[in-house]
LOPA-416465 format. One record per residue: y, z, x of N, C-alpha, C, O, CB in turn. Coordinates in steps of 0.001 Angstrom, whole numbers, padded with zeros to 6 digits, always signed. Glycine has a CB too. Example, Ala and Ser with C-alpha at 12.3 -4.5 7.8 and 13.67 -1.06 7.14 Angstrom:
BEGIN
-005690+007800+013190-004500+007800+012300-003300+007800+013200-003319+008465+014236-004473+009046+011308-002250+007080+012850-001060+007140+013670+000030+007870+012900+001138+008039+013409-000598+005725+014084
// end
This chain:
BEGIN
+047711+047452+158738+048591+047379+159961+049894+047164+159074+049769+046925+157873+048195+046072+161189+051108+047248+159655+052808+047080+159241+053606+047147+160090+054123+047957+160859+053409+047984+158402+053624+046032+159792+054466+045303+161282+056421+045000+161383+056549+043897+160851+053668+043405+161392+057395+045339+161676+058477+044790+160507+059080+043893+161774+059285+044099+162970+059783+046174+159530+059247+042814+160873+060112+041682+161741+061534+041825+161563+061947+040926+160830+059790+040151+161320+062432+042596+161942+063514+042714+161128+064692+041878+161760+065836+042224+161466+063844+044189+160933+064566+041162+162324+066096+040087+161912+065672+038876+162768+064588+038919+163350+068021+040793+162562+066402+037894+162863+066241+036604+163051+066324+037199+164804+065161+037296+165195+067487+035376+162203+067241+037576+165839+066903+038183+167161+065739+038399+167541+065220+037781+168471+067371+039234+167338+064910+039719+166567+063815+039916+166793+062523+039123+166344+061369+039546+166394+063839+040913+166511+063039+037631+165802+061998+036356+165986+062140+035843+167547+061238+035829+168384+062433+034947+164831+063168+035529+167675+063371+035385+168921+062441+035816+169951+061572+035115+170468+064388+035867+169098+062688+036961+170188+062683+037973+171398+061037+038375+170834+060487+039446+171090+064186+039493+171421+060496+037391+170120+058996+037715+170062+058152+036355+170186+056929+036209+170182+058623+038498+168614+059191+035390+170300+058898+034530+170881+057861+033597+169327+056895+032844+169201+058198+035163+172410+058350+033937+168909+058354+033680+167343+059006+032336+166568+058285+031508+166011+059114+034852+166779+060207+032256+166604+060703+030684+166317+061478+030441+167947+061180+031053+168973+062099+030523+164631+062552+029348+167794+062584+028757+169346+064015+028026+169121+064175+027027+169823+061089+027519+169870+065232+028418+168124+066263+027451+167919+066786+027361+169131+066689+028018+170168+067261+027741+166905+067719+025822+168579+068317+025273+169798+069372+024190+168485+069396+023771+167328+066895+024338+171240+070266+024231+170102+071087+023127+169043+071691+023430+168161+072303+024493+168062+070473+022287+168385+071635+022513+167305+072352+022744+165768+071787+024086+165328+072442+025112+165150+071921+021459+164495+070784+023966+165215+069335+024897+164496+070109+027109+164400+070178+028079+163646+067219+024635+166426+070463+026632+165792+071021+028186+166310+071820+028966+165213+071900+030193+165161+072134+028050+167667+072471+027973+164237+074033+028293+163451+073353+028220+162323+074152+028652+161491+075533+027177+163555+071972+027829+161547+071855+027767+160643+071049+028969+160199+070297+029532+160994+071575+026689+160481+071197+029398+158871+070148+030842+158436+068982+030677+158137+068416+030136+157187+070476+031639+157268+068682+031152+158964+067125+031973+158667+066395+031793+157063+066653+032567+156141+067435+033865+158853+065516+030708+156955+064705+030341+155381+063420+030495+155849+063049+030056+156937+064898+028648+154581+062551+031248+154886+061014+031533+155112+060424+030503+154286+060500+030610+153062+060461+033069+154665+059862+029545+154808+058816+028707+153557+057614+028917+153660+057213+029656+154559+058770+027179+153505+056775+028349+152809+055747+028979+152584+054655+028202+152878+053765+028143+152030+055747+029437+151431+054516+027468+154120+052959+027221+154798+052805+028174+155664+053580+028992+156159+052658+025842+155602+051013+027820+155850+050511+029235+156506+049831+030156+155539+050072+030194+154333+051742+030084+157110+048727+031088+156348+048547+032021+155418+048823+033101+156272+049025+032872+157465+047246+032027+154690+048871+034593+155698+049088+035633+156261+048177+037017+156089+047850+037490+155001+050262+035753+155947+047858+037532+157311+046884+038411+157103+047011+039881+157006+046179+040731+156689+046133+038187+157936+048970+040031+157556+048953+041624+157417+050323+041778+156543+050923+040882+155948+049002+042564+159084+050636+043109+156627+051784+043304+155485+052813+043094+156529+052455+043380+157671+051901+044911+154529+054450+042494+156313+055297+042614+156996+056484+042620+156131+056469+042187+154979+055199+041779+157930+057774+043250+156861+058799+043119+156326+059585+041912+156865+059657+041518+158029+059372+044264+156393+060288+041302+155506+061066+040183+156003+062472+040457+155706+062815+041274+154852+060635+038858+155405+063210+039831+156352+064714+039493+156135+065472+038772+156521+065786+038887+157706+065326+040126+156284+066045+037808+155778+066355+036436+155764+067364+036629+154427+067560+037497+153577+064916+035319+155637+068087+034770+154885+068899+034769+153688+068152+033849+152488+068679+033561+151413+070405+034178+154092+067040+033527+152848+066747+032882+151830+064985+032050+151869+064622+031223+152705+068041+031913+151750+064174+032584+150731+062944+032275+150579+062737+031395+149871+063444+031267+148871+062307+033065+150282+061373+030205+150234+061242+029426+149372+060363+030125+148140+059781+031207+148215+060734+028258+150000+060418+029102+146815+059572+029466+146216+058227+029823+146578+058140+030940+146068+059617+028832+145571+057373+029643+147005+056099+029383+147675+055880+030552+148420+055107+031480+148182+056064+028135+148554+056814+030354+149535+057025+031803+150273+056712+032799+149559+055590+033299+149484+058345+032135+150693+057837+033196+148909+058162+034401+147964+056211+035252+147355+055599+036304+147542+059360+033435+146226+055968+033747+146505+055121+034056+145881+053647+034803+146703+052851+035636+146270+055016+032887+145185+053700+034258+147730+052445+034304+148865+053015+035614+149862+052216+036461+150261+052264+032516+149945+054393+035672+150190+054207+036909+150474+054351+038496+149584+053877+039621+149746+054928+036825+151392+055392+037766+148469+054906+038998+147593+053098+039560+147426+052762+040740+147529+055441+038519+146048+052411+038736+147232+050648+038560+147141+050312+039349+148269+049419+040115+147907+049902+036857+147324+050593+039534+149458+049927+039570+149836+050532+041657+150585+050065+042502+151349+049666+038037+150468+051585+041512+149825+052330+043129+149710+053160+043037+150871+053011+044034+151579+051217+044657+149839+054135+042055+151417+054706+041977+151918+056331+042932+151137+056415+043376+149992+054395+040683+152232+057291+042980+152127+058569+043623+151258+059447+042370+151805+059234+042011+152963+059249+045517+151732+060416+041691+151037+061161+040882+151376+062356+041241+150993+062482+041472+149790+060829+039826+151056+063377+041367+151749+064825+041214+151510+065465+040482+151931+065268+040047+153065+065441+041967+151709+066538+040052+151109+067436+038848+150880+068757+039122+151643+069518+040006+151251+067731+038593+149268+069024+038385+152704+070404+038983+152867+071416+037777+152671+071240+036559+152633+070593+039720+154389+072676+038671+152547+073583+037684+152135+074182+036874+153126+074103+037105+154333+074538+038228+151449+074985+035601+152437+075311+034551+152909+076953+034992+152960+077731+035773+152412+074761+033274+152061+076927+033887+154058+078791+033645+154215+079148+032420+152795+078677+031332+152462+079345+032594+156353+080005+033146+152377+081328+032314+151588+081193+030880+151860+081959+030504+152748+082943+032764+152165+080259+029742+151233+081190+028685+151444+082686+028450+151221+083271+028771+150187+080744+027906+150889+083505+027605+152746+085039+027144+152446+085241+026116+151470+084546+025147+151164+085718+026601+153669+086582+026626+150952+086747+025460+149592+088081+025688+150161+088715+026550+150770+086325+025787+147583+088311+023548+149278+089870+024084+149433+090994+024467+148396+090788+024424+147183+090506+023138+150086+092227+024854+148968+092722+025532+147944+093096+025563+146685+093153+026518+145910+093278+025761+148181+093545+023583+146419+093477+023420+145598+091876+023254+144278+091931+023360+143053+094259+022704+145992+091037+023065+144872+089214+023373+144459+089695+024881+144213+089934+025288+143076+087600+023110+146046+089795+025512+145113+089720+027209+144625+090513+027582+143312+090440+028618+142651+090442+028253+145859+091224+026554+143130+092210+026921+141712+091832+026705+140873+091843+027490+139925+093333+026451+141405+091268+025413+140833+090902+024865+139832+089303+025710+138864+089134+025824+137650+090757+023370+140476+088442+026129+139962+087464+026939+140015+088459+027910+139121+088461+027698+137908+086823+027352+141550+089088+028693+139508+089506+030051+138519+090149+029585+137806+090535+030384+136953+090229+031272+138965+090533+028536+137682+091259+028507+136063+090045+028078+134859+089932+028433+133686+092712+027067+135996+089224+027167+135704+087799+026804+135019+087461+028311+134429+087776+028686+133300+086446+026137+136272+086828+029023+135318+086110+030353+135074+087117+031423+134135+086656+032351+133470+085733+031066+136671+088286+031153+134212+088923+032420+132983+088758+031523+131863+088448+032190+130876+090843+033091+133102+088852+030031+131548+089273+029096+130186+087752+029210+129914+087655+028624+128836+090095+027230+130361+086111+029750+130367+085014+029797+130237+084890+031198+129778+084131+031466+128847+084364+029349+131304+085480+031965+130283+085090+033734+130334+086031+033347+129125+085232+033161+128207+085594+035195+131898+087183+033147+128683+087790+033211+127144+087013+032677+125855+087332+032824+124675+089082+032383+127127+086145+032159+126280+085886+030956+125237+084390+031942+125314+083914+032017+124181+086002+028820+125801+083763+032510+126090+082367+032989+125496+082767+034453+124795+082033+034868+123897+081048+033179+126839+084184+035403+125294+084888+036517+124823+085153+035792+123368+084386+036256+122524+086288+037017+125812+085981+034839+122879+085661+034529+121575+084415+033987+121068+084288+033847+119851+086472+033794+121232+083132+033547+122163+082077+033399+121027+081426+034413+120656+080950+034451+119522+081127+032564+121261+081298+035279+121403+080794+037109+121348+082056+038026+119935+081915+039019+119222+081304+038109+123697+082810+037351+120062+083592+038338+119173+083616+037879+117414+083820+038683+116505+085273+038358+119843+083335+036291+117225+082464+035616+116142+081549+035993+115854+081513+036401+114693+082113+034598+116234+080510+036082+116518+079119+036801+116292+079097+038323+115784+078758+038989+114805+078352+036795+117664+079525+038426+116737+079662+040227+115631+080685+040541+114119+080481+041400+113262+080572+041619+116868+081576+039726+114169+082488+039705+113000+081620+038740+112005+081917+038972+110833+084121+039096+113397+080622+037712+112150+079881+036960+110950+078872+038008+110793+078782+038317+109605+079203+035329+111249+078030+038712+111596+077082+039725+111437+077251+040393+110695+076216+041017+110461+076829+040363+112216+078341+040789+109875+078319+042285+108771+077932+040989+107371+077106+040875+106466+080570+043604+108547+079130+040194+107929+079098+039543+106372+077973+038380+105607+077959+037957+104451+080452+038796+106307+076945+038042+106940+075968+037357+106596+074804+038868+106414+073711+038643+105896+075667+036022+107824+075084+040106+106796+074030+040827+106080+074445+041683+104443+073729+042358+103704+073539+041952+107257+075701+041337+104351+076374+041924+103160+075346+041129+101719+075621+041390+100548+078357+041408+103224
// end
């Protein structure tokens, strides 16, 4: 038997979960407690490591849904962009140095 649980809404409709209050706004994360006797398709924002192992072992299909980006203060975003640019230059320089030093080492 192959049952499809396509979304958070379908889980609510089937009565498998009943989020209320703050929980209504939280993303769905599948945890690895309990046992599963049938193949299911899961779509969620996150899976615990134990859940992922158990579900994949039982032949289930897992789909990780994209999450919303976390809001960051503009000043912090600017500093992160600078840091990303700095480290990208460092990686490029290290890669260029590694490629130029390989022929000299083999000669």
